[in-house]
C-alpha positions, 0 to 999 in steps of 0.5 A: 468521540467516534472513529470517524471524528477521530480520523478527521481530527487527526487529519486536520489537527495533529501536528505533522512534521513537513512532508519528506520526499523519498527519492525512488530513483536512488536505489541505494535508499532501498532494501530489496526483498525478493524483487528486482528494482530498476529506474525506468520511464512509465508513461513518460515519468521516471519511476521505480520499477519492481518485479519479483525475483524470488520463487514461492510465497515470499513477500516481495517489497522494497523497504526505505532504509533506516526509516521509522514510522508511527503516526502520520501520512504516506502518499505515493503514485503507483501503477500495477498490472499483471505480467504477461507471464502471470496466471489467471488470478493475477490482479496487478497487486500493488501497495504500501506496507507500514509499521514494518518490523526490521526483518520484515516478519510483520507489517500492516498494509494497504494494497489495490487490485487494479484489474478489479477496478472496472471489472464487469463482475460487481463482486470483483469490484468490491475487492478492489482495495484491501487491508492486510496484516502480515503474517497472521491476517492475510486477505483470505482470513479477513474475508472469511471472518469479517466479509466486506470489512477490510476491503472495498471499491475504488475506481482504478485501471491496470497499468495507469498511475493511481494516487494512494494516501494512507493516514495512520493514527494509533490503531486507526488507518484510512486509505484514499485512492485517486483524488477522492476527498473521502477514504474508500477504506477505514480500519479501526483495529490495526492488527499489530496495535499501536506500533511503529516500524518501516515503510515499504513498497510492495508488489504481489504475485505476477505484478509489474509495479511502478512507484513514484512521488513517495512522500511521508509526513510523520507526527511531531 
């Protein structure tokens, strides 16, 4: 069975537990790492707002407390945009880390660059969505060693709500953006292997990020 068939078989055939919604307006459910968290309204909807609180190259995220994820699906609405004070390289980076080690020392992740979605530069558009594996496989290493394999295009706008769905099975993962029926990015060699760990909501440098509607389905 090829990788595409394996992914489709997982989506339709695997026995998943009922979807569990994680309240993001209850900050006690989250462990914060180098972020400030507030409950705020964004486009009229209650959401979790994250902004960086630390300096330097530290990873910034809010992890769901006491939660372990192996195989299944994660869905969330995100909205990312560069802060007014951000540098020119800010893209509104925002996404979801999964299979995270308890101390945050390693994780898999999909994230988006919202300002790239409708850029006039085609190369920037091609870099709209990204897979990384922390700490050994950052975006620049993946881009240098495997150009175009771990990033792709999807339509999105900075500051607007964007639906993300991540499907994970073994060493395969797929990212769906918006209402698309097909994934915009397929990864068949998750760098941490067939592992398990936590779920976290992540923002990159110079980002004001909002999250709502986090639901997780785990394999039975």
